[in-house]
DRENBAKOL-285038 format. One record per residue (C-alpha): residue number from 1; residue in one letter; chain; x, y, z. Coordinates in Angstrom, 1 decimal. Each point is the difference from the previous one (the first is absolute). Example, Ala and Ser with C-alpha at 12.3 -4.5 7.8 and 13.67 -1.06 7.14 Angstrom:
<sites>
<1,'A','A',<12.3,-4.5,7.8>>
<2,'S','A',<1.4,3.4,-0.7>>
</sites>
This chain:
<sites>
<1,'M','A',<-59.7,19.6,261.2>>
<2,'T','A',<1.4,-3.4,-1.0>>
<3,'E','A',<-1.3,-2.8,2.5>>
<4,'I','A',<-1.0,-3.6,-0.4>>
<5,'I','A',<-3.5,-1.0,1.1>>
<6,'I','A',<-0.6,-3.8,0.7>>
<7,'N','A',<-3.7,-0.8,-0.2>>
<8,'N','A',<-1.3,-3.1,1.3>>
<9,'I','A',<2.4,-2.4,-1.2>>
<10,'Q','A',<-0.1,-3.8,0.0>>
<11,'K','A',<2.4,-2.4,-1.1>>
<12,'N','A',<-0.7,-3.7,-0.2>>
<13,'Y','A',<2.3,-3.1,-0.9>>
<14,'K','A',<-2.6,-2.5,-0.8>>
<15,'D','A',<-1.8,-0.5,3.5>>
<16,'K','A',<2.3,1.9,1.9>>
<17,'K','A',<-0.7,3.8,0.7>>
<18,'V','A',<3.4,1.4,0.4>>
<19,'L','A',<-1.5,3.8,0.1>>
<20,'K','A',<-3.3,0.7,1.3>>
<21,'H','A',<-1.9,3.4,-1.0>>
<22,'I','A',<3.3,2.2,0.4>>
<23,'S','A',<-0.6,3.8,0.1>>
<24,'T','A',<2.4,2.5,0.8>>
<25,'K','A',<2.2,2.8,-1.8>>
<26,'F','A',<3.3,1.1,-0.5>>
<27,'E','A',<0.6,3.7,0.2>>
<28,'P','A',<2.8,1.9,-1.7>>
<29,'G','A',<3.1,0.8,2.1>>
<30,'K','A',<-0.3,-2.6,2.7>>
<31,'I','A',<2.0,-3.0,1.1>>
<32,'Y','A',<-2.5,-2.8,0.9>>
<33,'G','A',<0.7,-3.5,1.9>>
<34,'L','A',<-1.9,-2.8,-1.2>>
<35,'L','A',<0.3,-2.3,2.8>>
<36,'G','A',<-1.5,-3.5,0.5>>
<37,'R','A',<1.2,-3.4,0.8>>
<38,'N','A',<1.4,-2.6,-2.9>>
<39,'G','A',<-3.0,-0.7,-2.1>>
<40,'A','A',<-1.8,2.9,0.9>>
<41,'G','A',<-0.5,1.1,-3.5>>
<42,'K','A',<2.3,3.0,0.0>>
<43,'S','A',<2.0,-1.2,-3.1>>
<44,'T','A',<-3.0,-0.8,-1.9>>
<45,'L','A',<-1.3,3.4,0.5>>
<46,'M','A',<3.3,1.5,-1.6>>
<47,'N','A',<-0.1,-2.4,-2.7>>
<48,'L','A',<-3.7,1.1,-0.8>>
<49,'I','A',<0.8,3.6,0.1>>
<50,'S','A',<3.1,-0.5,-2.1>>
<51,'N','A',<-1.8,-2.0,-2.5>>
<52,'R','A',<1.9,-3.4,0.5>>
<53,'E','A',<-3.3,-1.7,0.9>>
<54,'F','A',<-3.8,1.2,-0.6>>
<55,'P','A',<-2.5,0.4,2.8>>
<56,'T','A',<-3.1,-2.5,0.1>>
<57,'S','A',<-2.2,3.0,0.7>>
<58,'G','A',<0.1,3.8,0.8>>
<59,'E','A',<2.0,2.9,-1.5>>
<60,'M','A',<3.4,1.8,0.5>>
<61,'T','A',<0.1,3.5,-1.4>>
<62,'I','A',<2.7,2.9,-0.3>>
<63,'N','A',<-1.8,3.5,-0.6>>
<64,'G','A',<-3.1,-1.9,-1.2>>
<65,'E','A',<1.7,-2.0,-2.4>>
<66,'T','A',<0.3,-3.9,0.3>>
<67,'V','A',<3.1,-1.4,1.0>>
<68,'T','A',<-0.7,-3.6,-1.3>>
<69,'E','A',<1.4,-0.4,-3.3>>
<70,'N','A',<0.5,3.6,-0.7>>
<71,'E','A',<3.6,1.1,-1.3>>
<72,'K','A',<-0.5,3.6,1.0>>
<73,'S','A',<-1.0,-0.8,3.5>>
<74,'Q','A',<2.9,-2.4,0.5>>
<75,'A','A',<2.4,2.7,-1.0>>
<76,'H','A',<-0.5,1.5,3.4>>
<77,'I','A',<0.9,-3.4,1.9>>
<78,'Y','A',<2.9,-2.1,0.7>>
<79,'L','A',<-0.1,-3.2,1.9>>
<80,'S','A',<3.5,-1.4,1.5>>
<81,'S','A',<-0.5,-3.9,1.2>>
<82,'E','A',<1.7,-2.7,0.8>>
<83,'K','A',<-0.1,-1.8,-3.6>>
<84,'N','A',<2.5,1.1,-2.6>>
<85,'Y','A',<-1.5,0.8,-3.5>>
<86,'F','A',<3.3,0.2,-1.7>>
<87,'S','A',<2.4,-2.6,-1.5>>
<88,'K','A',<2.7,-1.4,2.4>>
<89,'D','A',<2.4,1.0,-2.5>>
<90,'F','A',<-0.9,3.8,-0.1>>
<91,'K','A',<2.8,2.2,1.4>>
<92,'V','A',<-1.3,2.4,2.7>>
<93,'K','A',<0.7,3.1,-1.9>>
<94,'K','A',<-2.1,-1.6,-3.1>>
<95,'I','A',<-2.8,-0.3,2.6>>
<96,'F','A',<0.1,3.6,1.0>>
<97,'K','A',<0.3,1.1,-3.7>>
<98,'S','A',<-3.2,-2.0,-0.9>>
<99,'A','A',<-1.9,1.1,3.1>>
<100,'E','A',<0.8,3.7,-1.5>>
<101,'S','A',<-1.3,-0.8,-3.6>>
<102,'F','A',<-3.4,-1.0,1.5>>
<103,'Y','A',<-0.5,2.9,2.6>>
<104,'G','A',<2.6,2.4,-1.1>>
<105,'E','A',<1.7,2.9,2.1>>
<106,'F','A',<1.9,-2.5,1.9>>
<107,'D','A',<1.6,1.8,2.8>>
<108,'W','A',<3.8,-0.9,-0.7>>
<109,'D','A',<1.6,2.4,2.4>>
<110,'L','A',<-2.0,-2.1,2.9>>
<111,'A','A',<0.9,-3.4,-1.6>>
<112,'T','A',<3.7,1.0,-0.2>>
<113,'K','A',<0.1,1.1,3.7>>
<114,'M','A',<-2.1,-3.2,1.0>>
<115,'I','A',<2.4,-2.1,-2.1>>
<116,'D','A',<2.9,1.4,1.8>>
<117,'R','A',<-1.2,-0.1,3.4>>
<118,'F','A',<-1.4,-3.7,-0.1>>
<119,'G','A',<3.1,-1.1,-2.0>>
<120,'L','A',<-2.1,-1.3,-2.9>>
<121,'D','A',<2.0,-1.4,-2.9>>
<122,'I','A',<-2.3,0.8,-2.9>>
<123,'N','A',<2.1,-2.1,-2.4>>
<124,'S','A',<-1.1,-3.1,2.1>>
<125,'K','A',<-2.7,-2.3,-1.4>>
<126,'I','A',<-3.4,0.3,1.9>>
<127,'G','A',<0.0,-4.0,0.3>>
<128,'G','A',<3.6,-0.1,1.8>>
<129,'L','A',<-1.3,2.8,2.6>>
<130,'S','A',<-0.5,-1.0,3.5>>
<131,'T','A',<-3.6,0.4,1.4>>
<132,'G','A',<1.0,3.3,1.8>>
<133,'Y','A',<1.7,1.6,-3.2>>
<134,'N','A',<-3.1,-1.3,-2.1>>
<135,'S','A',<-2.2,2.0,2.5>>
<136,'I','A',<2.4,3.0,-0.3>>
<137,'T','A',<-0.2,-0.1,-3.7>>
<138,'K','A',<-3.7,0.1,-0.1>>
<139,'L','A',<0.0,2.9,2.8>>
<140,'I','A',<2.4,2.3,-2.2>>
<141,'I','A',<-2.5,-0.5,-3.0>>
<142,'A','A',<-3.2,0.8,2.2>>
<143,'L','A',<1.5,3.2,1.5>>
<144,'C','A',<1.0,1.2,-3.1>>
<145,'L','A',<-2.9,-0.4,-2.2>>
<146,'P','A',<-2.2,3.0,-0.8>>
<147,'V','A',<-3.3,-1.7,1.2>>
<148,'D','A',<-2.6,1.2,2.5>>
<149,'F','A',<-0.6,-3.1,1.7>>
<150,'I','A',<2.8,-2.3,1.1>>
<151,'F','A',<-1.0,-3.5,1.5>>
<152,'L','A',<2.6,-1.6,1.9>>
<153,'D','A',<-0.7,-4.0,0.9>>
<154,'E','A',<2.6,-1.0,2.6>>
<155,'P','A',<2.4,2.3,-1.2>>
<156,'I','A',<2.7,-0.3,2.5>>
<157,'L','A',<0.3,-4.1,-0.5>>
<158,'G','A',<3.7,-1.0,0.6>>
<159,'L','A',<1.2,3.4,1.1>>
<160,'D','A',<2.4,0.3,2.8>>
<161,'A','A',<-0.6,2.7,2.8>>
<162,'N','A',<2.5,2.5,-1.5>>
<163,'H','A',<-1.8,-0.5,-3.3>>
<164,'R','A',<-3.5,0.3,1.4>>
<165,'D','A',<1.0,3.2,1.8>>
<166,'L','A',<1.6,1.5,-3.6>>
<167,'F','A',<-3.3,-1.0,-1.7>>
<168,'Y','A',<-2.2,2.0,2.7>>
<169,'E','A',<2.3,3.1,-0.7>>
<170,'F','A',<-0.3,-0.1,-3.7>>
<171,'L','A',<-3.8,-0.7,0.2>>
<172,'M','A',<-0.5,3.0,2.3>>
<173,'E','A',<2.5,2.2,-2.0>>
<174,'T','A',<-1.9,-0.7,-3.3>>
<175,'Y','A',<-3.3,0.5,1.8>>
<176,'A','A',<1.1,3.1,1.1>>
<177,'T','A',<1.4,1.5,-3.4>>
<178,'R','A',<-2.6,-1.7,-2.3>>
<179,'P','A',<-3.4,-0.9,2.1>>
<180,'R','A',<-1.6,-3.1,-1.3>>
<181,'T','A',<-2.2,-2.6,1.6>>
<182,'F','A',<1.7,-3.0,1.3>>
<183,'V','A',<-1.8,-3.4,1.0>>
<184,'I','A',<2.3,-2.3,2.0>>
<185,'A','A',<-1.0,-3.7,0.9>>
<186,'T','A',<2.6,-1.2,2.7>>
<187,'H','A',<0.3,-2.2,3.0>>
<188,'I','A',<2.7,2.3,1.3>>
<189,'I','A',<-2.4,2.0,1.9>>
<190,'E','A',<2.0,1.5,2.8>>
<191,'E','A',<2.6,1.5,-2.3>>
<192,'M','A',<-2.6,1.7,-2.2>>
<193,'E','A',<-2.2,1.5,2.5>>
<194,'K','A',<1.7,3.3,-0.2>>
<195,'I','A',<-0.6,-0.1,-3.9>>
<196,'F','A',<-3.6,-0.8,-0.2>>
<197,'E','A',<-2.5,2.8,0.1>>
<198,'H','A',<-3.2,-2.1,-0.6>>
<199,'I','A',<-0.7,-3.8,0.5>>
<200,'I','A',<-2.3,-2.4,-1.9>>
<201,'L','A',<-0.2,-3.3,2.1>>
<202,'I','A',<-1.4,-3.0,-1.8>>
<203,'K','A',<-0.9,-3.4,1.7>>
<204,'N','A',<-1.5,-2.9,-1.7>>
<205,'G','A',<-0.6,2.1,-3.1>>
<206,'E','A',<-1.9,2.7,1.4>>
<207,'I','A',<1.2,3.7,1.4>>
<208,'I','A',<-0.5,0.1,3.7>>
<209,'D','A',<1.8,3.2,0.5>>
<210,'D','A',<0.4,3.0,-2.4>>
<211,'G','A',<1.7,3.3,1.7>>
<212,'D','A',<2.9,2.3,0.9>>
<213,'V','A',<2.4,-1.6,2.3>>
<214,'E','A',<-0.3,2.4,2.6>>
<215,'D','A',<-3.7,-0.3,0.2>>
<216,'L','A',<-0.2,-3.8,-0.1>>
<217,'L','A',<2.6,-0.2,3.0>>
<218,'N','A',<-1.6,2.8,1.9>>
<219,'S','A',<-3.2,-2.1,-0.2>>
<220,'S','A',<1.5,-2.6,2.0>>
<221,'V','A',<1.9,-1.1,3.3>>
<222,'M','A',<1.3,-2.9,1.6>>
<223,'L','A',<-1.1,-0.8,3.6>>
<224,'E','A',<2.8,-2.5,1.9>>
<225,'G','A',<-0.1,-1.3,3.4>>
<226,'D','A',<-1.0,-3.0,2.1>>
<227,'S','A',<-2.2,-2.3,-2.0>>
<228,'E','A',<-2.8,-0.2,2.9>>
<229,'K','A',<0.0,3.8,0.1>>
<230,'I','A',<0.0,0.1,-4.0>>
<231,'A','A',<-2.9,-2.7,-0.3>>
<232,'A','A',<-2.0,2.0,2.6>>
<233,'I','A',<-0.2,3.1,-2.1>>
<234,'E','A',<0.2,-1.5,-3.5>>
<235,'D','A',<-3.7,0.1,-0.5>>
<236,'N','A',<0.1,3.7,0.2>>
<237,'F','A',<2.1,0.5,-3.1>>
<238,'N','A',<0.0,-0.5,-3.9>>
<239,'V','A',<2.7,-2.5,0.1>>
<240,'F','A',<1.5,-1.2,-3.5>>
<241,'Y','A',<3.0,-1.8,1.7>>
<242,'K','A',<0.7,-1.9,3.0>>
<243,'H','A',<3.4,-1.4,1.0>>
<244,'S','A',<0.9,-1.8,3.2>>
<245,'F','A',<3.2,-1.4,1.5>>
<246,'T','A',<1.2,-1.1,3.4>>
<247,'G','A',<-3.0,1.9,1.9>>
<248,'I','A',<0.3,3.2,-2.3>>
<249,'S','A',<-2.5,0.8,-2.4>>
<250,'K','A',<-0.2,2.7,-2.7>>
<251,'L','A',<-2.9,1.4,-1.7>>
<252,'Y','A',<-0.2,2.0,-3.0>>
<253,'V','A',<-3.0,2.3,0.1>>
<254,'K','A',<-1.4,2.6,-2.2>>
<255,'N','A',<-1.7,1.7,2.8>>
<256,'K','A',<0.9,3.4,1.7>>
<257,'V','A',<1.4,-1.1,3.2>>
<258,'D','A',<-0.6,2.1,3.4>>
<259,'E','A',<3.1,-1.2,1.8>>
<260,'A','A',<-1.2,1.0,3.4>>
<261,'Q','A',<-3.0,-2.5,-0.5>>
<262,'L','A',<2.4,-2.8,-0.3>>
<263,'P','A',<1.2,-2.5,2.8>>
<264,'E','A',<3.1,0.7,1.5>>
<265,'G','A',<3.1,-1.4,-1.5>>
<266,'I','A',<-1.7,0.2,-3.7>>
<267,'S','A',<2.0,1.7,-2.5>>
<268,'V','A',<-0.8,1.9,-3.1>>
<269,'N','A',<2.4,0.0,-2.9>>
<270,'K','A',<0.1,1.4,-3.3>>
<271,'L','A',<0.2,-2.5,-3.3>>
<272,'N','A',<2.4,0.3,-2.4>>
<273,'L','A',<-0.8,-1.0,-3.5>>
<274,'Q','A',<1.3,-3.5,0.1>>
<275,'E','A',<-2.0,-0.7,3.4>>
<276,'Y','A',<-3.2,1.6,-1.8>>
<277,'F','A',<0.6,-2.4,-3.2>>
<278,'V','A',<0.5,-3.2,2.2>>
<279,'G','A',<-2.9,0.9,2.2>>
<280,'R','A',<-2.4,0.8,-2.8>>
<281,'T','A',<1.0,-3.1,-2.3>>
<282,'N','A',<-0.3,-2.7,2.5>>
</sites>
């Protein structure tokens, strides 16, 4: 069973520790959300896994073989990021064929379908495309390659609402017909909550949460009510975020809550993934 295991990875840039002792794994056939605020270390981790950068210490393996500087292991991995690695004069169709020459077995049936639905002109030069169509080109490549692990770093940059919905449709379609592992780093959390199965949450270069979405959200609730009443019970809970405004306070807590023991007027609400993210990263 193919999986990527990350063991105690650290990445330093001179005196700055960008990633601090990262240990996790990416299992086959799952869709992961790799979440964190700007500068948390998400892109750095993806670059390390895909060999665009190299760790200061630690180890990454696929089936016991190192990922770093290993062509055999890298054949299982594809990273799509904001950076373009093709000449601006390359036409889109040439980029597709170039990707095929590296990885083989390009899914031209799916590519043709996506080109038509997105309205992409494959005779355009990559340098002349808008930000949105640049992202669409990269998404087509990522979904049509025969790799086991697809890493998408801010994949919907520049896409309008209709094109984002179309991307989600194609992602779930190809995931159902040809299961692979997708790891998606994004700030559009609310839209992607229905897609993610597992979340890895990074804060200041460290993993603070690593679990299935349902388990994480079921482990937390939000208490909301009069600020004075909230303040009186605050010490009874494991609070990871508090927000107050005009006499009303919200407590994000990790405890199980017995509503019968709460003061009158305090409500207990389930958190969605966006609220959970905001609370855990503030």
